[in-house]
KEPAMI-245409 format. One record per atom (N, C-alpha, C): x, y, z; residue in three letters. Coordinates in steps of 0.2 Angstrom, whole numbers, padded with zeros to 4 digits, always signed. Example, Ala and Ser with C-alpha at 12.3 -4.5 7.8 and 13.67 -1.06 7.14 Angstrom:
BEGIN
+0066-0028+0039ALA;+0062-0022+0039ALA;+0066-0016+0039ALA;+0064-0011+0035SER;+0068-0005+0036SER;+0064+0000+0039SER;
% end
This chain:
BEGIN
+0653-0820+0995MET;+0659-0819+0999MET;+0663-0814+0995MET;+0662-0814+0989ILE;+0667-0809+0985ILE;+0664-0802+0986ILE;+0657-0801+0986VAL;+0654-0795+0988VAL;+0656-0793+0995VAL;+0656-0797+1000ALA;+0657-0795+1006ALA;+0664-0791+1007ALA;+0669-0795+1004ARG;+0676-0793+1004ARG;+0676-0787+1000ARG;+0672-0785+0996THR;+0672-0779+0991THR;+0670-0773+0995THR;+0665-0774+0999LEU;+0661-0770+1003LEU;+0667-0766+1010LEU;+0670-0772+1012THR;+0674-0771+1017THR;+0680-0766+1014THR;+0683-0769+1008THR;+0688-0765+1006THR;+0685-0758+1003THR;+0679-0757+1002THR;+0677-0750+1000THR;+0677-0745+1006THR;+0675-0748+1011ARG;+0675-0744+1018ARG;+0682-0743+1021ARG;+0687-0746+1020SER;+0693-0746+1022SER;+0698-0742+1018SER;+0697-0741+1013THR;+0701-0738+1007THR;+0697-0733+1003THR;+0701-0729+0999GLY;+0699-0723+0995GLY;+0694-0727+0989GLY;+0691-0722+0985PRO;+0687-0723+0980PRO;+0691-0728+0974PRO;+0697-0725+0973ALA;+0700-0728+0967ALA;+0702-0735+0968ALA;+0704-0737+0975VAL;+0706-0744+0977VAL;+0699-0748+0977VAL;+0694-0744+0979ALA;+0688-0748+0979ALA;+0685-0750+0972ALA;+0686-0745+0967THR;+0684-0747+0960THR;+0688-0753+0958THR;+0695-0753+0959ALA;+0699-0758+0956ALA;+0697-0764+0960ALA;+0695-0765+0967ALA;+0693-0772+0969ALA;+0687-0774+0966ALA;+0682-0769+0965ILE;+0676-0771+0962ILE;+0677-0774+0955ILE;+0682-0771+0951ALA;+0683-0774+0944ALA;+0686-0781+0945ALA;+0690-0782+0950THR;+0693-0788+0951THR;+0689-0793+0953THR;+0684-0792+0958ALA;+0679-0797+0960ALA;+0675-0798+0954ALA;+0672-0794+0950THR;+0669-0795+0944THR;+0672-0800+0940THR;+0678-0798+0938ALA;+0682-0802+0934ALA;+0682-0810+0936ALA;+0684-0810+0942VAL;+0685-0817+0946VAL;+0678-0822+0945VAL;+0672-0817+0947ARG;+0666-0821+0947ARG;+0664-0823+0940ARG;+0666-0819+0935ALA;+0665-0821+0928ALA;+0668-0827+0926ALA;+0675-0827+0928ARG;+0679-0833+0927ARG;+0676-0840+0930ARG;+0674-0838+0936ALA;+0671-0844+0940ALA;+0664-0847+0936ALA;+0661-0843+0934ILE;+0654-0845+0931ILE;+0656-0848+0924ILE;+0661-0847+0920HIS;+0663-0850+0914HIS;+0668-0855+0915HIS;+0670-0857+0920CYS;+0675-0862+0922CYS;+0673-0869+0920CYS;+0676-0873+0916PRO;+0674-0880+0913PRO;+0672-0884+0919PRO;+0676-0883+0925VAL;+0675-0887+0930VAL;+0670-0885+0936VAL;+0664-0887+0938PRO;+0660-0884+0942PRO;+0663-0882+0949PRO;+0662-0876+0951ALA;+0667-0874+0957ALA;+0663-0877+0962ALA;+0657-0879+0963ASN;+0653-0881+0969ASN;+0655-0888+0970ASN;+0659-0891+0966LEU;+0661-0898+0967LEU;+0668-0898+0968LEU;+0671-0893+0968ARG;+0679-0893+0969ARG;+0680-0889+0977ARG;+0686-0891+0980ASN;+0688-0888+0986ASN;+0694-0884+0986ASN;+0696-0883+0979TYR;+0703-0880+0978TYR;+0702-0873+0974TYR;+0707-0869+0974PRO;+0706-0863+0971PRO;+0704-0863+0963PRO;+0703-0857+0961LEU;+0699-0856+0953LEU;+0706-0858+0949LEU;+0711-0856+0950LYS;+0717-0857+0946LYS;+0719-0864+0946LYS;+0718-0868+0951LYS;+0719-0876+0951LYS;+0713-0879+0946LYS;+0708-0876+0947GLN;+0702-0878+0943GLN;+0702-0878+0935GLN;+0706-0872+0933ILE;+0707-0871+0926ILE;+0713-0876+0924ILE;+0717-0877+0928LEU;+0723-0881+0927LEU;+0721-0888+0926LEU;+0716-0891+0931VAL;+0714-0897+0930VAL;+0710-0897+0923VAL;+0706-0893+0921ALA;+0702-0894+0915ALA;+0707-0894+0909ALA;+0712-0890+0910ASP;+0717-0890+0904ASP;+0721-0897+0904ASP;+0722-0900+0910TYR;+0725-0907+0909TYR;+0721-0911+0907TYR;+0714-0911+0907ARG;+0710-0916+0906ARG;+0709-0915+0898ARG;+0708-0909+0896SER;+0706-0908+0889SER;+0712-0908+0884SER;+0718-0907+0886HIS;+0723-0906+0882HIS;+0729-0912+0882HIS;+0728-0916+0888VAL;+0733-0921+0889VAL;+0730-0927+0890VAL;+0725-0928+0895LEU;+0723-0934+0896LEU;+0718-0937+0892LEU;+0716-0933+0887SER;+0710-0935+0883SER;+0713-0937+0876SER;+0719-0938+0876ASN;+0723-0941+0870ASN;+0724-0949+0870ASN;+0726-0951+0864SER;+0726-0958+0863SER;+0731-0962+0869SER;+0737-0958+0869ALA;+0743-0960+0873ALA;+0745-0954+0878ALA;+0745-0956+0884VAL;+0748-0952+0889VAL;+0753-0956+0893VAL;+0760-0953+0892LEU;+0765-0956+0897LEU;+0767-0952+0901LEU;+0769-0954+0909VAL;+0770-0950+0914VAL;+0779-0952+0914VAL;+0783-0947+0914ALA;+0790-0949+0915ALA;+0793-0944+0920ALA;+0798-0947+0923SER;+0802-0942+0927SER;+0806-0937+0922SER;+0807-0931+0925ALA;+0810-0926+0922ALA;+0814-0921+0927ALA;+0818-0924+0930ALA;+0822-0921+0935ALA;+0828-0917+0932ALA;+0829-0911+0934ASP;+0835-0907+0933ASP;+0835-0905+0926ASP;+0829-0905+0922LEU;+0829-0902+0915LEU;+0829-0895+0915LEU;+0834-0892+0911THR;+0834-0884+0910THR;+0829-0882+0904THR;+0828-0876+0904GLU;+0824-0874+0899GLU;+0826-0876+0891GLU;+0833-0876+0891ALA;+0835-0879+0885ALA;+0834-0886+0883ALA;+0835-0890+0889ASP;+0832-0897+0888ASP;+0825-0897+0886ASP;+0821-0893+0889TRP;+0813-0894+0888TRP;+0811-0892+0880TRP;+0816-0887+0877GLN;+0814-0885+0871GLN;+0817-0891+0866GLN;+0823-0894+0868LYS;+0825-0899+0864LYS;+0821-0905+0863LYS;+0817-0906+0870LEU;+0811-0911+0870LEU;+0806-0910+0865LEU;+0803-0904+0865ARG;+0798-0902+0861ARG;+0800-0902+0854ARG;+0806-0901+0852VAL;+0807-0900+0845VAL;+0808-0908+0842VAL;+0810-0912+0847ALA;+0812-0919+0845ALA;+0806-0923+0844ALA;+0800-0921+0848LEU;+0794-0926+0849LEU;+0789-0923+0845LEU;+0790-0917+0842ARG;+0784-0914+0838ARG;+0783-0917+0831ARG;+0790-0918+0828PRO;+0788-0922+0821PRO;+0786-0929+0822PRO;+0786-0932+0828LEU;+0784-0939+0829LEU;+0777-0939+0830LEU;+0773-0933+0832GLY;+0767-0933+0833GLY;+0765-0933+0841GLY;+0770-0931+0846PHE;+0769-0930+0852PHE;+0771-0923+0854PHE;+0768-0922+0861GLY;+0770-0915+0864GLY;+0772-0918+0871GLY;+0774-0913+0874VAL;+0777-0913+0881VAL;+0776-0908+0886VAL;+0774-0908+0891THR;+0774-0903+0896THR;+0775-0905+0903THR;+0778-0900+0906SER;+0779-0902+0914SER;+0772-0901+0918SER;+0772-0906+0923ILE;+0765-0907+0926ILE;+0766-0905+0934ILE;+0761-0902+0937ALA;+0761-0901+0943ALA;+0757-0908+0946ALA;+0761-0911+0952ASN;+0759-0918+0953ASN;+0752-0918+0956ASN;+0750-0914+0961GLY;+0744-0914+0965GLY;+0739-0912+0960GLY;+0739-0907+0956VAL;+0733-0905+0951VAL;+0733-0911+0946VAL;+0738-0913+0943PHE;+0738-0919+0938PHE;+0734-0925+0941PHE;+0735-0926+0947SER;+0732-0932+0951SER;+0725-0930+0951SER;+0722-0925+0953VAL;+0716-0923+0954VAL;+0712-0924+0946VAL;+0716-0921+0941ALA;+0713-0922+0934ALA;+0713-0929+0932ALA;+0718-0933+0934ALA;+0718-0941+0932ALA;+0712-0944+0936ALA;+0712-0942+0942THR;+0706-0945+0945THR;+0699-0943+0943THR;+0698-0937+0941GLN;+0692-0935+0938GLN;+0691-0938+0931GLN;+0696-0940+0928HIS;+0696-0942+0920HIS;+0693-0949+0920HIS;+0694-0953+0925GLY;+0692-0959+0925GLY;+0697-0965+0929GLY;+0694-0971+0930ALA;+0698-0975+0934ALA;+0705-0977+0931ALA;+0705-0978+0924VAL;+0711-0980+0921VAL;+0717-0974+0921VAL;+0715-0968+0920ALA;+0719-0963+0921ALA;+0721-0962+0928ALA;+0717-0963+0933LYS;+0718-0962+0940LYS;+0724-0967+0943LYS;+0725-0973+0939ARG;+0731-0977+0940ARG;+0738-0974+0940ARG;+0738-0968+0936LEU;+0744-0964+0935LEU;+0746-0961+0941LEU;+0741-0960+0946SER;+0743-0955+0952SER;+0748-0958+0956SER;+0750-0964+0958PRO;+0755-0966+0962PRO;+0761-0966+0959PRO;+0762-0963+0952HIS;+0769-0962+0950HIS;+0771-0955+0949HIS;+0766-0951+0952LEU;+0768-0943+0952LEU;+0771-0941+0958LEU;+0778-0943+0958THR;+0782-0942+0964THR;+0789-0938+0960THR;+0791-0933+0964GLY;+0797-0930+0961GLY;+0795-0925+0955GLY;+0799-0923+0950HIS;+0798-0919+0945HIS;+0797-0923+0939HIS;+0790-0922+0936ASN;+0788-0926+0931ASN;+0786-0922+0925ASN;+0785-0926+0919ALA;+0783-0923+0913ALA;+0777-0927+0910ALA;+0773-0925+0906ALA;+0768-0929+0903ALA;+0769-0929+0895ALA;+0769-0934+0892VAL;+0771-0934+0885VAL;+0765-0938+0882VAL;+0762-0934+0878TYR;+0755-0937+0874TYR;+0755-0935+0867TYR;+0750-0939+0864THR;+0749-0938+0857THR;+0746-0932+0856THR;+0748-0929+0850LEU;+0746-0922+0848LEU;+0739-0923+0844LEU;+0734-0921+0844PRO;+0727-0921+0840PRO;+0730-0919+0833PRO;+0726-0923+0828PRO;+0726-0921+0821PRO;+0726-0914+0819PRO;+0731-0911+0816SER;+0731-0904+0813SER;+0725-0903+0809SER;+0722-0897+0810ILE;+0717-0895+0805ILE;+0719-0890+0800ILE;+0719-0891+0794ASP;+0721-0886+0788ASP;+0717-0880+0789ASP;+0719-0874+0790ALA;+0716-0868+0791ALA;+0713-0866+0784ALA;+0716-0868+0779ALA;+0715-0865+0772ALA;+0708-0869+0769ALA;+0706-0874+0773SER;+0701-0878+0769SER;+0695-0877+0775SER;+0690-0874+0773PRO;+0684-0872+0778PRO;+0680-0878+0779PRO;+0680-0883+0775LYS;+0677-0889+0777LYS;+0679-0893+0783LYS;+0686-0892+0784GLN;+0688-0896+0790GLN;+0688-0892+0796GLN;+0685-0886+0796GLN;+0685-0882+0803GLN;+0679-0885+0807GLN;+0680-0887+0814PRO;+0676-0890+0818PRO;+0669-0885+0819PRO;+0663-0888+0819SER;+0658-0884+0822SER;+0657-0883+0829SER;+0655-0877+0831LYS;+0654-0877+0838LYS;+0649-0882+0842LYS;+0644-0884+0837LYS;+0639-0887+0840LYS;+0640-0895+0839LYS;+0647-0897+0836SER;+0648-0904+0834SER;+0649-0908+0841SER;+0648-0914+0840ALA;+0650-0918+0847ALA;+0657-0920+0847ALA;+0659-0922+0853VAL;+0666-0922+0855VAL;+0668-0929+0852VAL;+0673-0928+0848VAL;+0676-0934+0843VAL;+0681-0937+0847VAL;+0680-0944+0849PRO;+0686-0947+0853PRO;+0693-0948+0848PRO;+0699-0947+0852PRO;+0705-0947+0848PRO;+0706-0954+0845PRO;+0710-0954+0838PRO;+0711-0960+0835PRO;+0715-0965+0839PRO;+0714-0971+0838LEU;+0718-0976+0843LEU;+0724-0977+0838LEU;+0730-0979+0843ILE;+0737-0980+0841ILE;+0736-0987+0837ILE;+0736-0988+0831ASN;+0735-0996+0829ASN;+0742-0998+0827ASN;+0748-0994+0827ASP;+0754-0996+0825ASP;+0758-0995+0831ASP;+0760-1000+0834PRO;+0765-1000+0839PRO;+0772-0997+0838PRO;+0773-0996+0832ALA;+0780-0994+0830ALA;+0781-0986+0831ALA;+0775-0983+0831VAL;+0773-0975+0834VAL;+0776-0975+0840VAL;+0775-0979+0845LEU;+0778-0979+0852LEU;+0785-0982+0852LEU;+0786-0987+0848ASN;+0794-0988+0848ASN;+0798-0983+0845ASN;+0796-0979+0841THR;+0799-0973+0839THR;+0801-0969+0844THR;+0794-0967+0849LEU;+0795-0962+0854LEU;+0800-0965+0859LEU;+0800-0971+0860LEU;+0804-0973+0866LEU;+0811-0973+0864LEU;+0812-0974+0857SER;+0820-0973+0855SER;+0822-0966+0855SER;+0817-0961+0853ALA;+0820-0955+0853ALA;+0820-0951+0860ALA;+0816-0954+0865LEU;+0816-0950+0871LEU;+0824-0950+0875LEU;+0828-0956+0874PRO;+0835-0955+0877PRO;+0840-0951+0873PRO;+0838-0950+0867LYS;+0842-0946+0863LYS;+0840-0938+0865LYS;+0834-0937+0866ALA;+0833-0930+0866ALA;+0834-0928+0874ALA;+0831-0933+0878GLY;+0832-0931+0886GLY;+0836-0934+0889GLY;+0841-0938+0887GLY;+0847-0942+0889GLY;+0843-0946+0896GLY;+0847-0947+0901LYS;+0846-0951+0907LYS;+0840-0948+0911LYS;+0839-0941+0910LYS;+0835-0937+0914LYS;+0828-0939+0914LYS;+0826-0941+0907VAL;+0818-0943+0906VAL;+0818-0951+0906VAL;+0813-0953+0910VAL;+0813-0960+0912VAL;+0805-0962+0912VAL;+0803-0966+0908ILE;+0795-0967+0906ILE;+0794-0971+0914ILE;+0788-0970+0917LYS;+0786-0973+0923LYS;+0780-0977+0922LYS;+0774-0974+0918ALA;+0769-0978+0917ALA;+0766-0974+0911ALA;+0759-0977+0908ALA;+0756-0975+0902ALA;+0749-0977+0902ALA;+0745-0973+0898VAL;+0738-0975+0897VAL;+0738-0975+0889VAL;+0737-0981+0885VAL;+0737-0980+0878VAL;+0730-0984+0877VAL;+0727-0980+0872ASN;+0721-0983+0870ASN;+0716-0984+0875ASN;+0716-0981+0881GLY;+0712-0983+0886GLY;+0714-0989+0891GLY;+0720-0990+0890VAL;+0723-0997+0894VAL;+0729-0994+0898VAL;+0729-0996+0904TYR;+0735-0993+0908TYR;+0741-0998+0908TYR;+0747-0996+0907MET;+0753-1000+0906MET;+0758-0996+0910MET;+0763-1002+0914THR;+0768-1000+0917THR;+0773-0999+0911THR;+0780-0997+0913ALA;+0785-0996+0909ALA;+0787-1002+0905ALA;+0788-1007+0908PRO;+0789-1014+0903PRO;+0784-1016+0900PRO;+0777-1016+0902GLU;+0772-1017+0897GLU;+0772-1013+0892GLU;+0774-1007+0892LEU;+0773-1002+0888LEU;+0779-1004+0882LEU;+0784-1006+0885ALA;+0791-1008+0880ALA;+0789-1014+0876ALA;+0785-1019+0879ARG;+0783-1025+0876ARG;+0778-1024+0871ARG;+0773-1019+0872PHE;+0768-1017+0867PHE;+0771-1013+0861PHE;+0776-1009+0863ALA;+0779-1005+0857ALA;+0783-1010+0852ALA;+0786-1015+0855ALA;+0789-1020+0851ALA;+0785-1025+0847ALA;+0779-1025+0848LEU;+0774-1029+0844LEU;+0774-1027+0836LEU;+0772-1031+0831PRO;+0772-1030+0824PRO;+0765-1024+0824PRO;+0765-1021+0819SER;+0760-1017+0817SER;+0754-1021+0816SER;+0747-1017+0815LEU;+0742-1020+0813LEU;+0742-1023+0805LEU;+0745-1019+0801ASP;+0746-1021+0795ASP;+0750-1028+0794ASP;+0756-1028+0797GLN;+0760-1034+0798GLN;+0756-1040+0800GLN;+0753-1039+0806LEU;+0749-1045+0807LEU;+0744-1047+0803LEU;+0740-1042+0799ARG;+0736-1045+0794ARG;+0740-1049+0789ARG;+0746-1046+0787GLY;+0749-1050+0781GLY;+0752-1056+0784GLY;+0753-1057+0790GLN;+0755-1064+0793GLN;+0750-1069+0793GLN;+0744-1066+0794LEU;+0738-1070+0795LEU;+0736-1073+0788LEU;+0736-1068+0783VAL;+0735-1070+0776VAL;+0739-1075+0774VAL;+0746-1074+0776GLY;+0751-1080+0774GLY;+0749-1086+0777GLY;+0747-1086+0783LEU;+0746-1093+0786LEU;+0740-1096+0783LEU;+0735-1092+0780LEU;+0729-1095+0777LEU;+0731-1097+0770LEU;+0736-1095+0766GLN;+0736-1096+0760GLN;+0743-1101+0760GLN;+0746-1103+0765ALA;+0751-1108+0765ALA;+0749-1115+0763ALA;+0743-1118+0765PRO;+0742-1124+0763PRO;+0740-1125+0755PRO;+0736-1119+0753GLY;+0735-1120+0746GLY;+0741-1119+0741GLY;+0745-1115+0743GLN;+0751-1114+0739GLN;+0756-1121+0740GLN;+0756-1125+0746ARG;+0760-1131+0747ARG;+0756-1136+0741ARG;+0750-1136+0741LEU;+0748-1142+0736LEU;+0747-1139+0730LEU;+0748-1132+0727VAL;+0749-1130+0721VAL;+0757-1133+0719VAL;+0761-1131+0724GLY;+0768-1134+0723GLY;+0769-1141+0722GLY;+0766-1145+0726MET;+0766-1152+0724MET;+0763-1154+0719MET;+0758-1151+0716LEU;+0755-1154+0709LEU;+0759-1151+0704LEU;+0763-1145+0705GLY;+0767-1144+0699GLY;+0774-1147+0699GLY;+0776-1150+0705GLN;+0782-1153+0706GLN;+0781-1160+0702GLN;+0775-1164+0703ASN;+0774-1171+0701ASN;+0770-1171+0695ASN;+0770-1165+0692GLN;+0765-1165+0685GLN;+0768-1169+0680GLN;+0775-1169+0679SER;+0777-1174+0673SER;+0776-1182+0675SER;+0778-1183+0682ALA;+0776-1190+0684ALA;+0770-1193+0683ALA;+0765-1188+0685LEU;+0758-1190+0684LEU;+0756-1191+0677LEU;+0759-1186+0673ALA;+0757-1187+0666ALA;+0761-1194+0663ALA;+0767-1196+0665ALA;+0769-1202+0663ALA;+0765-1208+0665ALA;+0762-1207+0671ILE;+0758-1213+0674ILE;+0752-1214+0670ILE;+0748-1207+0669LEU;+0743-1209+0665LEU;+0744-1211+0658LEU;+0750-1209+0654GLY;+0751-1211+0648GLY;+0752-1219+0648GLY;+0755-1221+0653GLN;+0757-1228+0653GLN;+0751-1233+0654GLN;+0745-1229+0658ARG;+0740-1232+0660ARG;+0735-1233+0652ARG;+0735-1228+0649VAL;+0732-1227+0642VAL;+0735-1232+0638VAL;+0742-1232+0638ALA;+0745-1237+0633ALA;+0742-1245+0635ALA;+0742-1246+0641ASP;+0741-1254+0643ASP;+0734-1255+0641ASP;+0729-1249+0643MET;+0722-1251+0640MET;+0721-1252+0633MET;+0725-1248+0629GLU;+0725-1249+0622GLU;+0729-1255+0620GLU;+0733-1257+0623SER;+0736-1264+0621SER;+0732-1270+0623SER;+0728-1269+0629ALA;+0724-1274+0630ALA;+0718-1275+0626ALA;+0716-1268+0624ALA;+0710-1269+0619ALA;+0712-1272+0612ALA;+0717-1271+0609SER;+0720-1273+0603SER;+0722-1280+0603SER;+0723-1283+0608THR;+0725-1291+0608THR;+0719-1295+0607THR;+0718-1299+0603PRO;+0713-1304+0601PRO;+0711-1308+0607PRO;+0705-1310+0608ALA;+0704-1314+0614ALA;+0705-1321+0613ALA;+0708-1326+0616PRO;+0709-1333+0615PRO;+0702-1336+0614PRO;+0703-1341+0607ALA;+0698-1345+0605ALA;+0696-1350+0611ALA;+0689-1351+0612PRO;+0687-1355+0617PRO;+0689-1362+0615PRO;+0691-1366+0620SER;+0693-1373+0619SER;+0688-1377+0618SER;+0688-1383+0614ALA;+0683-1388+0612ALA;+0681-1392+0617ALA;
% end
């Protein structure tokens, strides 16, 4: 198709324009060959294919992805959001609803459930991947290494901090609609309840406390009644010694 259009351009225009058209066609064909999303499986333009692949690799592949309304945000508002969320380990980007819906559908059944919330102007808030120290060659990823899944969010306090920071950074313009956290779809109320849960370390501490409570109560009871127990045992010993020292009565004739 690209070659046919190029031949038509060559017949109807001069050599210079034809040369430029051939170069453009070659570049487009090269990009189509190396596009991460197979072109024969998609019915939308190459630009959208690249954007779909970018959404899947940089946004949807992370531990947490939150879809939020972002109406009437200025460029200054976007910059304020980015600056506020990055220290918390989160990134934010504006999303094209149609393309993001395609990316979510391709990514899996769980991410697909975000599609009904893609109305109006929206943003995607997502966890940033762990940074790699450029000064340490051992931490550089190998080109042949397998894809490593993102680390799970074991501390709900991370999301609680995020939900507290969003109103301060975005005001009433940024409202969470739905999210996918650790591979689980959540509505906005469910996400708020999950963020309010104690962390995994806190739950472990509470479990250890419950297991240790009976033993601690037993030790406390023994410690409190130790003096009383010693007095009872002492009295028993005295009674036994008294009984042993008392001569037995003589048998009657």
